[in-house]
All heavy atoms as a GROMACS GRO file, in nm:
protein
  591
    1MET      N    1   3.326   6.141  16.391
    1MET     CA    2   3.407   6.022  16.406
    1MET      C    3   3.330   5.897  16.366
    1MET      O    4   3.388   5.804  16.314
    1MET     CB    5   3.452   6.014  16.553
    1MET     CG    6   3.570   5.926  16.575
    1MET     SD    7   3.712   5.992  16.490
    1MET     CE    8   3.839   5.915  16.576
    2ASN      N    9   3.202   5.897  16.385
    2ASN     CA   10   3.120   5.783  16.354
    2ASN      C   11   3.120   5.753  16.204
    2ASN      O   12   3.125   5.639  16.162
    2ASN     CB   13   2.977   5.805  16.406
    2ASN     CG   14   2.898   5.676  16.412
    2ASN    OD1   15   2.952   5.569  16.396
    2ASN    ND2   16   2.769   5.690  16.437
    3LYS      N   17   3.114   5.858  16.122
    3LYS     CA   18   3.114   5.841  15.976
    3LYS      C   19   3.248   5.783  15.929
    3LYS      O   20   3.253   5.700  15.840
    3LYS     CB   21   3.086   5.974  15.906
    3LYS     CG   22   2.945   6.021  15.918
    3LYS     CD   23   2.924   6.148  15.840
    3LYS     CE   24   2.780   6.195  15.851
    3LYS     NZ   25   2.758   6.317  15.774
    4ILE      N   26   3.356   5.830  15.989
    4ILE     CA   27   3.489   5.780  15.952
    4ILE      C   28   3.501   5.632  15.989
    4ILE      O   29   3.552   5.552  15.910
    4ILE     CB   30   3.600   5.864  16.021
    4ILE    CG1   31   3.598   6.007  15.968
    4ILE    CG2   32   3.736   5.800  16.000
    4ILE    CD1   33   3.693   6.100  16.040
    5GLU      N   34   3.453   5.596  16.106
    5GLU     CA   35   3.459   5.456  16.147
    5GLU      C   36   3.376   5.367  16.054
    5GLU      O   37   3.419   5.258  16.015
    5GLU     CB   38   3.410   5.440  16.292
    5GLU     CG   39   3.508   5.493  16.394
    5GLU     CD   40   3.454   5.485  16.535
    5GLU    OE1   41   3.337   5.446  16.554
    5GLU    OE2   42   3.530   5.517  16.627
    6LYS      N   43   3.258   5.414  16.017
    6LYS     CA   44   3.173   5.337  15.926
    6LYS      C   45   3.239   5.323  15.790
    6LYS      O   46   3.235   5.216  15.728
    6LYS     CB   47   3.036   5.404  15.910
    6LYS     CG   48   2.945   5.384  16.027
    6LYS     CD   49   2.809   5.448  16.002
    6LYS     CE   50   2.719   5.432  16.123
    6LYS     NZ   51   2.588   5.495  16.101
    7ALA      N   52   3.302   5.429  15.743
    7ALA     CA   53   3.370   5.425  15.614
    7ALA      C   54   3.488   5.328  15.620
    7ALA      O   55   3.510   5.249  15.527
    7ALA     CB   56   3.419   5.564  15.575
    8MET      N   57   3.563   5.330  15.731
    8MET     CA   58   3.678   5.240  15.744
    8MET      C   59   3.632   5.094  15.754
    8MET      O   60   3.694   5.006  15.695
    8MET     CB   61   3.762   5.278  15.866
    8MET     CG   62   3.838   5.409  15.848
    8MET     SD   63   3.936   5.455  15.990
    8MET     CE   64   4.060   5.330  15.988
    9ILE      N   65   3.522   5.071  15.827
    9ILE     CA   66   3.470   4.935  15.836
    9ILE      C   67   3.421   4.888  15.699
    9ILE      O   68   3.444   4.774  15.659
    9ILE     CB   69   3.357   4.927  15.941
    9ILE    CG1   70   3.417   4.945  16.081
    9ILE    CG2   71   3.282   4.796  15.933
    9ILE    CD1   72   3.313   4.959  16.191
   10GLY      N   73   3.355   4.977  15.626
   10GLY     CA   74   3.310   4.942  15.491
   10GLY      C   75   3.426   4.910  15.398
   10GLY      O   76   3.422   4.812  15.323
   11ILE      N   77   3.532   4.988  15.405
   11ILE     CA   78   3.651   4.963  15.322
   11ILE      C   79   3.716   4.831  15.361
   11ILE      O   80   3.755   4.751  15.276
   11ILE     CB   81   3.751   5.080  15.334
   11ILE    CG1   82   3.693   5.205  15.269
   11ILE    CG2   83   3.886   5.044  15.274
   11ILE    CD1   84   3.773   5.331  15.293
   12TYR      N   85   3.724   4.806  15.493
   12TYR     CA   86   3.782   4.681  15.540
   12TYR      C   87   3.702   4.562  15.490
   12TYR      O   88   3.759   4.463  15.442
   12TYR     CB   89   3.788   4.680  15.693
   12TYR     CG   90   3.829   4.546  15.749
   12TYR    CD1   91   3.962   4.507  15.749
   12TYR    CD2   92   3.736   4.458  15.801
   12TYR    CE1   93   4.002   4.384  15.799
   12TYR    CE2   94   3.772   4.335  15.852
   12TYR     CZ   95   3.906   4.298  15.850
   12TYR     OH   96   3.943   4.176  15.900
   13CYS      N   97   3.570   4.571  15.499
   13CYS     CA   98   3.484   4.460  15.452
   13CYS      C   99   3.500   4.436  15.303
   13CYS      O  100   3.506   4.322  15.258
   13CYS     CB  101   3.338   4.488  15.487
   13CYS     SG  102   3.302   4.478  15.663
   14LYS      N  103   3.508   4.544  15.226
   14LYS     CA  104   3.525   4.528  15.081
   14LYS      C  105   3.661   4.465  15.050
   14LYS      O  106   3.672   4.377  14.964
   14LYS     CB  107   3.515   4.664  15.012
   14LYS     CG  108   3.373   4.717  15.004
   14LYS     CD  109   3.368   4.851  14.935
   14LYS     CE  110   3.228   4.905  14.936
   14LYS     NZ  111   3.220   5.038  14.872
   15MET      N  112   3.765   4.509  15.120
   15MET     CA  113   3.897   4.450  15.096
   15MET      C  114   3.900   4.304  15.139
   15MET      O  115   3.956   4.220  15.068
   15MET     CB  116   4.003   4.530  15.173
   15MET     CG  117   4.033   4.665  15.115
   15MET     SD  118   4.147   4.765  15.214
   15MET     CE  119   4.283   4.656  15.239
   16TYR      N  120   3.840   4.272  15.252
   16TYR     CA  121   3.837   4.134  15.301
   16TYR      C  122   3.761   4.044  15.204
   16TYR      O  123   3.809   3.936  15.169
   16TYR     CB  124   3.772   4.131  15.440
   16TYR     CG  125   3.766   3.993  15.501
   16TYR    CD1  126   3.879   3.939  15.561
   16TYR    CD2  127   3.649   3.919  15.499
   16TYR    CE1  128   3.875   3.812  15.617
   16TYR    CE2  129   3.643   3.792  15.555
   16TYR     CZ  130   3.756   3.740  15.614
   16TYR     OH  131   3.753   3.614  15.669
   17ASN      N  132   3.645   4.089  15.160
   17ASN     CA  133   3.566   4.010  15.065
   17ASN      C  134   3.639   3.996  14.931
   17ASN      O  135   3.638   3.890  14.870
   17ASN     CB  136   3.428   4.072  15.044
   17ASN     CG  137   3.339   4.054  15.165
   17ASN    OD1  138   3.357   3.963  15.244
   17ASN    ND2  139   3.243   4.145  15.182
   18GLY      N  140   3.703   4.102  14.885
   18GLY     CA  141   3.779   4.095  14.760
   18GLY      C  142   3.895   3.999  14.770
   18GLY      O  143   3.921   3.920  14.679
   19PHE      N  144   3.967   4.003  14.882
   19PHE     CA  145   4.080   3.912  14.903
   19PHE      C  146   4.033   3.767  14.907
   19PHE      O  147   4.093   3.680  14.845
   19PHE     CB  148   4.153   3.949  15.033
   19PHE     CG  149   4.268   3.860  15.064
   19PHE    CD1  150   4.387   3.873  14.993
   19PHE    CD2  151   4.260   3.762  15.162
   19PHE    CE1  152   4.495   3.792  15.021
   19PHE    CE2  153   4.367   3.680  15.190
   19PHE     CZ  154   4.486   3.695  15.119
   20ASN      N  155   3.925   3.741  14.981
   20ASN     CA  156   3.872   3.604  14.987
   20ASN      C  157   3.823   3.557  14.851
   20ASN      O  158   3.840   3.440  14.817
   20ASN     CB  159   3.758   3.596  15.089
   20ASN     CG  160   3.810   3.584  15.230
   20ASN    OD1  161   3.923   3.542  15.251
   20ASN    ND2  162   3.728   3.621  15.326
   21LYS      N  163   3.764   3.646  14.775
   21LYS     CA  164   3.716   3.609  14.642
   21LYS      C  165   3.834   3.570  14.552
   21LYS      O  166   3.827   3.471  14.479
   21LYS     CB  167   3.638   3.724  14.580
   21LYS     CG  168   3.573   3.692  14.449
   21LYS     CD  169   3.493   3.810  14.398
   21LYS     CE  170   3.430   3.777  14.265
   21LYS     NZ  171   3.356   3.890  14.210
   22VAL      N  172   3.941   3.646  14.559
   22VAL     CA  173   4.059   3.616  14.477
   22VAL      C  174   4.123   3.484  14.521
   22VAL      O  175   4.162   3.401  14.439
   22VAL     CB  176   4.162   3.731  14.487
   22VAL    CG1  177   4.296   3.691  14.429
   22VAL    CG2  178   4.109   3.853  14.416
   23MET      N  179   4.131   3.462  14.653
   23MET     CA  180   4.197   3.342  14.703
   23MET      C  181   4.115   3.215  14.679
   23MET      O  182   4.170   3.107  14.661
   23MET     CB  183   4.227   3.356  14.853
   23MET     CG  184   4.330   3.462  14.882
   23MET     SD  185   4.485   3.441  14.794
   23MET     CE  186   4.550   3.298  14.876
   24LYS      N  187   3.983   3.226  14.680
   24LYS     CA  188   3.898   3.108  14.667
   24LYS      C  189   3.841   3.091  14.528
   24LYS      O  190   3.773   2.993  14.500
   24LYS     CB  191   3.784   3.115  14.769
   24LYS     CG  192   3.834   3.105  14.911
   24LYS     CD  193   3.723   3.109  15.009
   24LYS     CE  194   3.780   3.100  15.151
   24LYS     NZ  195   3.674   3.104  15.251
   25ASP      N  196   3.869   3.183  14.439
   25ASP     CA  197   3.818   3.175  14.302
   25ASP      C  198   3.891   3.064  14.227
   25ASP      O  199   4.013   3.061  14.224
   25ASP     CB  200   3.836   3.308  14.231
   25ASP     CG  201   3.769   3.312  14.096
   25ASP    OD1  202   3.681   3.228  14.072
   25ASP    OD2  203   3.804   3.402  14.017
   26GLU      N  204   3.818   2.973  14.170
   26GLU     CA  205   3.878   2.860  14.099
   26GLU      C  206   3.871   2.875  13.948
   26GLU      O  207   3.900   2.781  13.875
   26GLU     CB  208   3.811   2.731  14.144
   26GLU     CG  209   3.838   2.700  14.289
   26GLU     CD  210   3.778   2.568  14.331
   26GLU    OE1  211   3.732   2.493  14.245
   26GLU    OE2  212   3.780   2.540  14.452
   27LYS      N  213   3.832   2.989  13.901
   27LYS     CA  214   3.829   3.012  13.756
   27LYS      C  215   3.971   3.039  13.707
   27LYS      O  216   4.056   3.087  13.780
   27LYS     CB  217   3.742   3.132  13.723
   27LYS     CG  218   3.596   3.114  13.756
   27LYS     CD  219   3.519   3.238  13.721
   27LYS     CE  220   3.375   3.224  13.763
   27LYS     NZ  221   3.301   3.348  13.743
   28GLY      N  222   3.995   3.009  13.583
   28GLY     CA  223   4.124   3.039  13.525
   28GLY      C  224   4.217   2.920  13.526
   28GLY      O  225   4.176   2.805  13.516
   29ASP      N  226   4.344   2.947  13.541
   29ASP     CA  227   4.447   2.845  13.530
   29ASP      C  228   4.446   2.753  13.652
   29ASP      O  229   4.464   2.796  13.765
   29ASP     CB  230   4.582   2.912  13.517
   29ASP     CG  231   4.692   2.814  13.481
   29ASP    OD1  232   4.661   2.702  13.441
   29ASP    OD2  233   4.808   2.852  13.493
   30THR      N  234   4.424   2.626  13.628
   30THR     CA  235   4.424   2.530  13.738
   30THR      C  236   4.563   2.472  13.761
   30THR      O  237   4.583   2.397  13.856
   30THR     CB  238   4.327   2.415  13.708
   30THR    OG1  239   4.364   2.354  13.584
   30THR    CG2  240   4.185   2.466  13.699
   31ASN      N  241   4.658   2.507  13.678
   31ASN     CA  242   4.794   2.455  13.690
   31ASN      C  243   4.886   2.554  13.759
   31ASN      O  244   5.007   2.551  13.739
   31ASN     CB  245   4.849   2.421  13.552
   31ASN     CG  246   4.775   2.308  13.488
   31ASN    OD1  247   4.733   2.215  13.555
   31ASN    ND2  248   4.755   2.317  13.358
   32PHE      N  249   4.831   2.641  13.840
   32PHE     CA  250   4.910   2.746  13.905
   32PHE      C  251   5.018   2.687  13.995
   32PHE      O  252   5.134   2.730  13.991
   32PHE     CB  253   4.818   2.839  13.985
   32PHE     CG  254   4.887   2.956  14.045
   32PHE    CD1  255   4.935   3.058  13.966
   32PHE    CD2  256   4.907   2.963  14.182
   32PHE    CE1  257   4.999   3.166  14.021
   32PHE    CE2  258   4.972   3.071  14.239
   32PHE     CZ  259   5.017   3.173  14.158
   33ILE      N  260   4.984   2.586  14.072
   33ILE     CA  261   5.080   2.525  14.162
   33ILE      C  262   5.193   2.458  14.083
   33ILE      O  263   5.310   2.470  14.118
   33ILE     CB  264   5.011   2.423  14.255
   33ILE    CG1  265   4.904   2.490  14.339
   33ILE    CG2  266   5.112   2.352  14.344
   33ILE    CD1  267   4.954   2.599  14.430
   34SER      N  268   5.158   2.387  13.976
   34SER     CA  269   5.261   2.321  13.896
   34SER      C  270   5.352   2.424  13.830
   34SER      O  271   5.473   2.400  13.817
   34SER     CB  272   5.198   2.229  13.792
   34SER     OG  273   5.118   2.302  13.702
   35ILE      N  274   5.298   2.537  13.790
   35ILE     CA  275   5.382   2.642  13.732
   35ILE      C  276   5.479   2.695  13.837
   35ILE      O  277   5.598   2.718  13.808
   35ILE     CB  278   5.294   2.756  13.676
   35ILE    CG1  279   5.218   2.706  13.552
   35ILE    CG2  280   5.377   2.878  13.641
   35ILE    CD1  281   5.114   2.802  13.501
   36LEU      N  282   5.432   2.713  13.959
   36LEU     CA  283   5.520   2.759  14.066
   36LEU      C  284   5.630   2.657  14.097
   36LEU      O  285   5.746   2.695  14.121
   36LEU     CB  286   5.440   2.788  14.194
   36LEU     CG  287   5.348   2.910  14.190
   36LEU    CD1  288   5.273   2.923  14.320
   36LEU    CD2  289   5.428   3.035  14.162
   37ILE      N  290   5.596   2.529  14.095
   37ILE     CA  291   5.696   2.425  14.121
   37ILE      C  292   5.801   2.424  14.011
   37ILE      O  293   5.922   2.418  14.039
   37ILE     CB  294   5.627   2.288  14.134
   37ILE    CG1  295   5.544   2.283  14.263
   37ILE    CG2  296   5.730   2.174  14.133
   37ILE    CD1  297   5.456   2.163  14.275
   38ILE      N  298   5.758   2.432  13.885
   38ILE     CA  299   5.853   2.434  13.773
   38ILE      C  300   5.940   2.559  13.782
   38ILE      O  301   6.062   2.552  13.759
   38ILE     CB  302   5.778   2.426  13.639
   38ILE    CG1  303   5.715   2.288  13.624
   38ILE    CG2  304   5.870   2.457  13.523
   38ILE    CD1  305   5.622   2.274  13.507
   39LEU      N  306   5.881   2.672  13.814
   39LEU     CA  307   5.958   2.795  13.828
   39LEU      C  308   6.062   2.782  13.939
   39LEU      O  309   6.176   2.827  13.923
   39LEU     CB  310   5.865   2.913  13.856
   39LEU     CG  311   5.928   3.051  13.862
   39LEU    CD1  312   5.993   3.085  13.728
   39LEU    CD2  313   5.824   3.154  13.897
   40GLY      N  314   6.024   2.719  14.050
   40GLY     CA  315   6.120   2.697  14.158
   40GLY      C  316   6.235   2.609  14.115
   40GLY      O  317   6.351   2.636  14.149
   41ILE      N  318   6.206   2.503  14.039
   41ILE     CA  319   6.311   2.414  13.990
   41ILE      C  320   6.405   2.489  13.898
   41ILE      O  321   6.528   2.475  13.906
   41ILE     CB  322   6.250   2.291  13.921
   41ILE    CG1  323   6.179   2.203  14.024
   41ILE    CG2  324   6.356   2.212  13.845
   41ILE    CD1  325   6.095   2.093  13.964
   42VAL      N  326   6.350   2.571  13.809
   42VAL     CA  327   6.434   2.650  13.717
   42VAL      C  328   6.523   2.745  13.793
   42VAL      O  329   6.642   2.760  13.762
   42VAL     CB  330   6.345   2.725  13.615
   42VAL    CG1  331   6.423   2.829  13.538
   42VAL    CG2  332   6.278   2.628  13.519
   43ILE      N  333   6.469   2.809  13.896
   43ILE     CA  334   6.550   2.903  13.976
   43ILE      C  335   6.661   2.828  14.049
   43ILE      O  336   6.775   2.876  14.055
   43ILE     CB  337   6.459   2.980  14.074
   43ILE    CG1  338   6.372   3.077  13.996
   43ILE    CG2  339   6.541   3.052  14.179
   43ILE    CD1  340   6.266   3.144  14.079
   44ILE      N  341   6.632   2.709  14.101
   44ILE     CA  342   6.734   2.631  14.170
   44ILE      C  343   6.845   2.589  14.073
   44ILE      O  344   6.964   2.603  14.104
   44ILE     CB  345   6.672   2.508  14.238
   44ILE    CG1  346   6.587   2.552  14.357
   44ILE    CG2  347   6.779   2.409  14.283
   44ILE    CD1  348   6.502   2.443  14.417
   45VAL      N  349   6.808   2.541  13.954
   45VAL     CA  350   6.909   2.500  13.855
   45VAL      C  351   6.992   2.620  13.811
   45VAL      O  352   7.115   2.610  13.798
   45VAL     CB  353   6.840   2.432  13.734
   45VAL    CG1  354   6.937   2.412  13.620
   45VAL    CG2  355   6.780   2.300  13.776
   46ALA      N  356   6.927   2.734  13.791
   46ALA     CA  357   7.001   2.854  13.750
   46ALA      C  358   7.097   2.898  13.860
   46ALA      O  359   7.212   2.935  13.830
   46ALA     CB  360   6.903   2.966  13.716
   47SER      N  361   7.054   2.892  13.984
   47SER     CA  362   7.143   2.934  14.092
   47SER      C  363   7.261   2.838  14.108
   47SER      O  364   7.373   2.881  14.136
   47SER     CB  365   7.066   2.948  14.223
   47SER     OG  366   7.011   2.825  14.260
   48VAL      N  367   7.237   2.708  14.088
   48VAL     CA  368   7.347   2.611  14.093
   48VAL      C  369   7.446   2.640  13.981
   48VAL      O  370   7.568   2.637  14.002
   48VAL     CB  371   7.293   2.467  14.085
   48VAL    CG1  372   7.405   2.366  14.057
   48VAL    CG2  373   7.220   2.430  14.212
   49PHE      N  374   7.395   2.668  13.862
   49PHE     CA  375   7.485   2.700  13.751
   49PHE      C  376   7.564   2.827  13.779
   49PHE      O  377   7.684   2.834  13.749
   49PHE     CB  378   7.408   2.714  13.619
   49PHE     CG  379   7.498   2.737  13.502
   49PHE    CD1  380   7.571   2.634  13.448
   49PHE    CD2  381   7.511   2.864  13.448
   49PHE    CE1  382   7.656   2.655  13.339
   49PHE    CE2  383   7.595   2.886  13.339
   49PHE     CZ  384   7.667   2.782  13.286
   50ILE      N  385   7.500   2.928  13.836
   50ILE     CA  386   7.570   3.053  13.866
   50ILE      C  387   7.681   3.029  13.968
   50ILE      O  388   7.791   3.080  13.954
   50ILE     CB  389   7.470   3.160  13.915
   50ILE    CG1  390   7.384   3.207  13.798
   50ILE    CG2  391   7.542   3.277  13.979
   50ILE    CD1  392   7.268   3.296  13.838
   51VAL      N  393   7.652   2.948  14.070
   51VAL     CA  394   7.751   2.923  14.175
   51VAL      C  395   7.867   2.840  14.123
   51VAL      O  396   7.983   2.868  14.151
   51VAL     CB  397   7.684   2.854  14.297
   51VAL    CG1  398   7.788   2.807  14.396
   51VAL    CG2  399   7.586   2.949  14.363
   52TYR      N  400   7.837   2.737  14.043
   52TYR     CA  401   7.941   2.643  13.997
   52TYR      C  402   7.977   2.660  13.851
   52TYR      O  403   8.030   2.569  13.790
   52TYR     CB  404   7.894   2.499  14.022
   52TYR     CG  405   7.877   2.466  14.167
   52TYR    CD1  406   7.751   2.449  14.222
   52TYR    CD2  407   7.988   2.452  14.250
   52TYR    CE1  408   7.735   2.420  14.357
   52TYR    CE2  409   7.973   2.422  14.384
   52TYR     CZ  410   7.847   2.407  14.436
   52TYR     OH  411   7.832   2.378  14.569
   53LYS      N  412   7.950   2.778  13.792
   53LYS     CA  413   7.972   2.793  13.649
   53LYS      C  414   8.118   2.777  13.609
   53LYS      O  415   8.147   2.719  13.505
   53LYS     CB  416   7.917   2.926  13.599
   53LYS     CG  417   8.002   3.045  13.631
   53LYS     CD  418   7.950   3.170  13.567
   53LYS     CE  419   8.041   3.284  13.605
   53LYS     NZ  420   7.996   3.410  13.560
   54ASN      N  421   8.211   2.823  13.690
   54ASN     CA  422   8.353   2.811  13.655
   54ASN      C  423   8.395   2.664  13.651
   54ASN      O  424   8.466   2.621  13.560
   54ASN     CB  425   8.440   2.889  13.752
   54ASN     CG  426   8.424   3.039  13.735
   54ASN    OD1  427   8.386   3.085  13.626
   54ASN    ND2  428   8.448   3.113  13.840
   55ARG      N  429   8.349   2.586  13.749
   55ARG     CA  430   8.382   2.443  13.750
   55ARG      C  431   8.320   2.372  13.630
   55ARG      O  432   8.385   2.289  13.566
   55ARG     CB  433   8.332   2.377  13.878
   55ARG     CG  434   8.408   2.417  14.000
   55ARG     CD  435   8.358   2.341  14.119
   55ARG     NE  436   8.418   2.388  14.242
   55ARG     CZ  437   8.384   2.345  14.360
   55ARG    NH1  438   8.290   2.253  14.374
   55ARG    NH2  439   8.443   2.392  14.468
   56ILE      N  440   8.195   2.403  13.602
   56ILE     CA  441   8.125   2.339  13.489
   56ILE      C  442   8.195   2.374  13.358
   56ILE      O  443   8.222   2.286  13.276
   56ILE     CB  444   7.978   2.381  13.486
   56ILE    CG1  445   7.903   2.327  13.609
   56ILE    CG2  446   7.910   2.334  13.358
   56ILE    CD1  447   7.764   2.384  13.626
   57LEU      N  448   8.225   2.501  13.339
   57LEU     CA  449   8.290   2.542  13.214
   57LEU      C  450   8.430   2.485  13.201
   57LEU      O  451   8.472   2.449  13.090
   57LEU     CB  452   8.292   2.695  13.205
   57LEU     CG  453   8.155   2.761  13.187
   57LEU    CD1  454   8.169   2.913  13.189
   57LEU    CD2  455   8.088   2.715  13.060
   58ASP      N  456   8.503   2.474  13.311
   58ASP     CA  457   8.636   2.413  13.307
   58ASP      C  458   8.628   2.266  13.268
   58ASP      O  459   8.708   2.217  13.186
   58ASP     CB  460   8.707   2.426  13.441
   58ASP     CG  461   8.754   2.569  13.468
   58ASP    OD1  462   8.763   2.647  13.371
   58ASP    OD2  463   8.781   2.601  13.586
   59GLN      N  464   8.530   2.194  13.323
   59GLN     CA  465   8.514   2.052  13.288
   59GLN      C  466   8.473   2.035  13.142
   59GLN      O  467   8.523   1.946  13.073
   59GLN     CB  468   8.412   1.985  13.380
   59GLN     CG  469   8.463   1.966  13.521
   59GLN     CD  470   8.359   1.902  13.610
   59GLN    OE1  471   8.246   1.880  13.572
   59GLN    NE2  472   8.400   1.872  13.733
   60VAL      N  473   8.385   2.121  13.094
   60VAL     CA  474   8.344   2.113  12.953
   60VAL      C  475   8.463   2.145  12.863
   60VAL      O  476   8.485   2.078  12.762
   60VAL     CB  477   8.226   2.209  12.925
   60VAL    CG1  478   8.200   2.222  12.776
   60VAL    CG2  479   8.102   2.161  12.998
   61LYS      N  480   8.540   2.247  12.900
   61LYS     CA  481   8.657   2.284  12.819
   61LYS      C  482   8.758   2.169  12.816
   61LYS      O  483   8.816   2.139  12.711
   61LYS     CB  484   8.722   2.410  12.875
   61LYS     CG  485   8.837   2.462  12.790
   61LYS     CD  486   8.892   2.591  12.846
   61LYS     CE  487   9.000   2.651  12.764
   61LYS     NZ  488   9.106   2.566  12.721
   62THR      N  489   8.777   2.103  12.929
   62THR     CA  490   8.868   1.988  12.934
   62THR      C  491   8.821   1.876  12.844
   62THR      O  492   8.900   1.817  12.768
   62THR     CB  493   8.881   1.937  13.079
   62THR    OG1  494   8.925   2.044  13.162
   62THR    CG2  495   8.979   1.823  13.088
   63GLN      N  496   8.693   1.848  12.848
   63GLN     CA  497   8.637   1.742  12.763
   63GLN      C  498   8.649   1.778  12.616
   63GLN      O  499   8.682   1.692  12.533
   63GLN     CB  500   8.490   1.716  12.798
   63GLN     CG  501   8.470   1.654  12.934
   63GLN     CD  502   8.527   1.513  12.940
   63GLN    OE1  503   8.521   1.438  12.843
   63GLN    NE2  504   8.583   1.479  13.054
   64VAL      N  505   8.624   1.903  12.581
   64VAL     CA  506   8.634   1.945  12.441
   64VAL      C  507   8.779   1.941  12.395
   64VAL      O  508   8.809   1.900  12.282
   64VAL     CB  509   8.573   2.086  12.423
   64VAL    CG1  510   8.605   2.143  12.285
   64VAL    CG2  511   8.422   2.082  12.445
   65ASP      N  512   8.872   1.984  12.481
   65ASP     CA  513   9.013   1.981  12.444
   65ASP      C  514   9.065   1.839  12.426
   65ASP      O  515   9.152   1.813  12.342
   65ASP     CB  516   9.098   2.053  12.549
   65ASP     CG  517   9.077   2.203  12.547
   65ASP    OD1  518   9.025   2.254  12.446
   65ASP    OD2  519   9.112   2.270  12.647
   66ASN      N  520   9.012   1.745  12.504
   66ASN     CA  521   9.055   1.605  12.495
   66ASN      C  522   8.988   1.529  12.380
   66ASN      O  523   9.030   1.418  12.348
   66ASN     CB  524   9.028   1.531  12.626
   66ASN     CG  525   9.119   1.580  12.737
   66ASN    OD1  526   9.226   1.634  12.711
   66ASN    ND2  527   9.074   1.564  12.859
   67PHE      N  528   8.889   1.587  12.319
   67PHE     CA  529   8.818   1.522  12.209
   67PHE      C  530   8.903   1.528  12.084
   67PHE      O  531   8.943   1.635  12.040
   67PHE     CB  532   8.683   1.590  12.185
   67PHE     CG  533   8.602   1.527  12.079
   67PHE    CD1  534   8.539   1.406  12.101
   67PHE    CD2  535   8.587   1.587  11.955
   67PHE    CE1  536   8.463   1.346  12.003
   67PHE    CE2  537   8.512   1.529  11.856
   67PHE     CZ  538   8.450   1.409  11.880
   68LYS      N  539   8.931   1.412  12.028
   68LYS     CA  540   9.012   1.406  11.905
   68LYS      C  541   8.938   1.320  11.805
   68LYS      O  542   8.881   1.217  11.838
   68LYS     CB  543   9.149   1.348  11.933
   68LYS     CG  544   9.234   1.433  12.022
   68LYS     CD  545   9.370   1.373  12.046
   68LYS     CE  546   9.448   1.460  12.141
   68LYS     NZ  547   9.577   1.403  12.172
   69ILE      N  548   8.946   1.361  11.681
   69ILE     CA  549   8.888   1.282  11.572
   69ILE      C  550   9.000   1.201  11.509
   69ILE      O  551   9.101   1.254  11.469
   69ILE     CB  552   8.822   1.373  11.468
   69ILE    CG1  553   8.709   1.455  11.532
   69ILE    CG2  554   8.772   1.293  11.349
   69ILE    CD1  555   8.644   1.554  11.439
   70ASP      N  556   8.978   1.071  11.503
   70ASP     CA  557   9.075   0.982  11.443
   70ASP      C  558   9.058   0.988  11.291
   70ASP      O  559   8.957   0.946  11.238
   70ASP     CB  560   9.056   0.840  11.496
   70ASP     CG  561   9.167   0.748  11.450
   70ASP    OD1  562   9.269   0.798  11.397
   70ASP    OD2  563   9.152   0.627  11.468
   71SER      N  564   9.156   1.042  11.222
   71SER     CA  565   9.146   1.055  11.077
   71SER      C  566   9.164   0.921  11.005
   71SER      O  567   9.131   0.908  10.889
   71SER     CB  568   9.247   1.156  11.026
   71SER     OG  569   9.378   1.112  11.057
   72ASN      N  570   9.215   0.819  11.075
   72ASN     CA  571   9.237   0.688  11.014
   72ASN      C  572   9.116   0.597  11.030
   72ASN      O  573   9.116   0.484  10.979
   72ASN     CB  574   9.358   0.619  11.075
   72ASN     CG  575   9.487   0.697  11.040
   72ASN    OD1  576   9.495   0.759  10.934
   72ASN    ND2  577   9.583   0.694  11.128
   73ALA      N  578   9.016   0.642  11.101
   73ALA     CA  579   8.897   0.557  11.123
   73ALA      C  580   8.818   0.540  10.994
   73ALA      O  581   8.810   0.631  10.912
   73ALA     CB  582   8.810   0.619  11.231
   74LYS      N  583   8.760   0.422  10.978
   74LYS     CA  584   8.685   0.395  10.854
   74LYS      C  585   8.539   0.388  10.883
   74LYS      O  586   8.483   0.344  10.969
   74LYS     CB  587   8.731   0.267  10.791
   74LYS     CG  588   8.872   0.280  10.740
   74LYS     CD  589   8.913   0.155  10.669
   74LYS     CE  590   9.057   0.170  10.619
   74LYS     NZ  591   9.102   0.057  10.546
   0.00000   0.00000   0.00000
């Protein structure tokens, strides 16, 4: 049982150190937070469009149908 406990403690320490290294490592992309914020905004806009797509498309269709070109304009 002692060997198993030592092995489990060793595995735990390696996982803990690896996790801390990943979380505190500052190499690489420094714009990670800004990418997450932009991704959140895109998801919010997409979800709004999905929820209100029929209203948006109806309003666009109305505007396009009401658009007329005056052939007498100079």
